[in-house]
N, C-alpha and C positions, 0 to 999 in steps of 0.2 A: 504493500500500500504506500501511496505517496505521503511522505511526512509533511506536517504543517510547518512551514518555515516563514517566520515573520520577516518581510522585506520592505524596504522603502527606498525609492530612488531619491537621491539628493544631489545638489549641485555644489561644487567646490567654489568658494569665493577666492579669487586671485587678485591681489593688489600689488601695485608697484611702489617701491620706496621713493618718496618725493625728494628731489634734490633741495639743497639749501636755497632759501628765498623763493621757492616755487609756490604756486597757489596752494594753500593748506588743503589737505585731503579731508573729505567729509567723514565724520565718525560713523561707524556702523550702528544702525538703530538697535536698541536693546530688544531682546526677545520679549514678546508680549506675555504677560503673566496669565497662565491658564485659569487661575482662580478668578481674577478680574474678568477675563474673557467669558467665563462661564456665567457669572452673575449678570453680565450684559445680555445674556440670552433669555433671562427671566422676564419675558414679556407675555402678558396674558393672551392666550390663544395661539401662541407660537410654540414651536417644539423641535423635535429631531427624531429621525428614524434610525433603526439599527438592524443589523443582521449579524449572526454569529454562528460559530460551530465549535463544539467541544470534542477534542480527540482524547482517546484513552490509549495508553501504551505502557510498556515496561522498559523502554530504552532501546530494544531491538526491533520492536514492532508497534505500530500505532494505527488506529482506525477511527473514523468519525463515529461518535456515540450519540451526540445530540445536536440538532439544529434549532435555532431560535430566531424569530424575527419580532419586531415590535416598534412602538413609538411612544414618546413621552410628550405630554402637553404641559407647558409651564404656566405658572402664575407669577406674581411679583416676587414670591419668596422661594420659588423652586418648583419641583414637580407637583402638579395639581392632579394629574391623571396619567394612566398608562394602559397600554393594550399590548399584551405579549403572548405570542403563540410558541409552543414548544413541541417538538416532535423527535422521538428517538429514531435512530437509524435502523429501524426494523421493518420488515414487510409484515403485512397482516397475518400471513401464515406463520411467520416466526413468533409473532406475539401470541397467536393461538396455541402455540406449542409450550408456552410458559405455564407454570402452575397458576391455578386460580388465585392464589394468595397474592401474587405480584403482577398478574396480567394487566389489571387496570392502571397500575402504577406506570406502565410503559405506554399507555394509550395517549394519543395526541391531546394536548391541553391548551386551552386559551384562558388567560386571566386578565380581566379588566379591573382596574382599581381607580375609583373616583374618590378623591379626598382620602379618608382612612378606611373606606369600605371596599373589600375585594369581592369579585364575582368569578366563579370558576365554572368552566364548561369542559366536559370530557375529563380525561385524565383519571387520577385516583378517585376523585369524588363522584365521577359520572354515574357509577352503579348505585349510588345512594339516592339518586333523584327519583321523584315520582314520574310516571310515564308522561304526564302533561307539562313537565317542567324541564328546562334545558340549562338553567344556571343556578348555582348554589351561592348564596350570599353569606359572607363571613365578615362581620365588622372587625377591623384591625388585621385582616388577612394580608399576606405578603404580596408585594408587587410581582415578584418573579415566579409565583406559582409554587406547587408542591415540590418540584424538582429544582429549586433555585440553586442549590449548591452544585448542581451538575451543569450550570451555565456560568456566566460571568459573575464573579463575586466582588469585583471591584466596582463600586458605585460612583462613577465619575460625574454623575449629574448632581452630586452632593458637594458643595463648596468645602465643607469641613473635612470630608474624606480626601478630596483632592489636595487640600492644603497640607494635611498630615502626610500624605504620600510624598509630596514634593519636598517637604521639610527633611525627609530622611532619604531622598533619592538623589540622583545626580543627572546633570544635563549630558545628553549623548546626541549623536547625529540623528536628527529628525524628531527629537523629543526628550523624554526622560525615562530613567529606569531605576529600579530599586528592589528592595525586599521588605516585606511586612509579615505579620503573622495573623492567625485567626483571632488571637487575643486583642491585638491592636485594632483590627477591623471592627471587632465587637464594640469597642469603646466609642468609635466615632461614626459608624455607618448604620443608619436605619435600614438601608438596602440589604446589608449583610445580615443584620439581626433578623430581618424578615425572612431571608433565605433559610435561616435556621429555625424558623417558627418561634423566635424568641426563646429558644432553648440555649442558655448560656453554655459555651464550650467548657468541657471539663478540663482539668489542668493539663493533661497530655495533649488534648485536641487543640487547646489554645496556643500551644507552641508550634503548631503546624506552620511551616514556612511557605509564604506565597511570594514568588518572584513575579515582577510585572514590568511592562514597558508601555509608556504612553506616547503616541505619535500626535503631534499638533501641527496645525497649519499656520500661515503667516499671521492670522488674527489671534492665535493662541488657543483656539478651541480644540478639544481632543477629537481626532478623526479616527483613532484606532487604539484599542487596548488589547494587549496579549498578556495573559496571566497563567501561571502554572503552579500546581501544588500537588502534594501526595494524595492519591485517591483514597487512602485509608481513612482520611477525615470525613469522607462521604460514604464510607462502608465498602469501598472498592479496594480491598487489600492487594498490595503488590503492584499497583498501577500508578501512573501519573496522569493527571488531568490537565490539559492545556486548552484554554478558551481564547479564541481570536474574535474580537468584536469590532465591527466597522460602523461608524456613525456617518450618516449622510443627511443633507438638507437642514443644517442648523438654521433656525430662523423661519422655517416653513410654517404655514398655517396648519394647525392641528386641532381637531375637535374630537374628543372622546366622551361618550355618554354612557351612563349605566344602561344595562339591558332593560327592555320593557318589563314593567312590573308583573305582567301576566305570565311571563316566562321564568320568573324567579321564585325560589323557595329559600327561606332562611334556614340556616343550620339549626337554629333554636326551635324550628317547627318540625324537625325530623325526630323520629323516635330512635335515637342512637345513644349508645353508651360509649365510654372511653375506649373500650376494646375494639368496638366496631370501626372507629375512626382513626385508630392509631396507624401511622404510616409504617408499612412493613420494612423490616431490615432487608436490604437487597445487597447481594454479593455477586459480582460478575467475575468470571474467571477468564 
């Protein structure tokens, strides 16, 4: 299988040394601050789209595990709504061959979040819905859906997260790179905490190292994020997860609305106990 390789074309700047008494050379403009650039994008009704894929491998072999697409709608203070679709790289036949315990976990999922309320369609929660309903409403539910830790865990639409990463990272060709941990992300990122369903990482998991690289354009906004971490933190022992996310259309008009009320059932209206709704432990070899 073809490995996922993060690449970016860049142009080398060449300058000549000016002789004495020559016209002074213009100073190179400082790089735009990505945090400031992000905050400038927080215009009501505007947003950005993204697409990504997560590969799983052990060093000698890797393959695409998850593909995800979505968009964010901004308000004056940040993300106001999001619409994210996730699909595992499995055929319908392959999913049918899985045990009933985990089959729905691998089903395609769409998550719409408006304000602090999330709506889930398909995926793990799909089998819990009444026949006449297509969406499950969960107040405080995660933006990234049930399988958030198998997608991009670096929330670059959050100024505080971006600021923290850059403070401990370094400038490289095309952007910035660095290393963080699950524990550090938990402290600053609502996106990451949501991906974990607000289940605080245990001591060992909090030490999970996450390497990252951010690519930015001339305006300073992030155009691409590549992150990698051990799959054991997501229940995938012996593997490495690498997620490559590309952002497009910063500043575009985006409108995301909650699903029609007639198609929605609240999780509080379902006759479920904790055991029914616990997300299964999944191990992939």
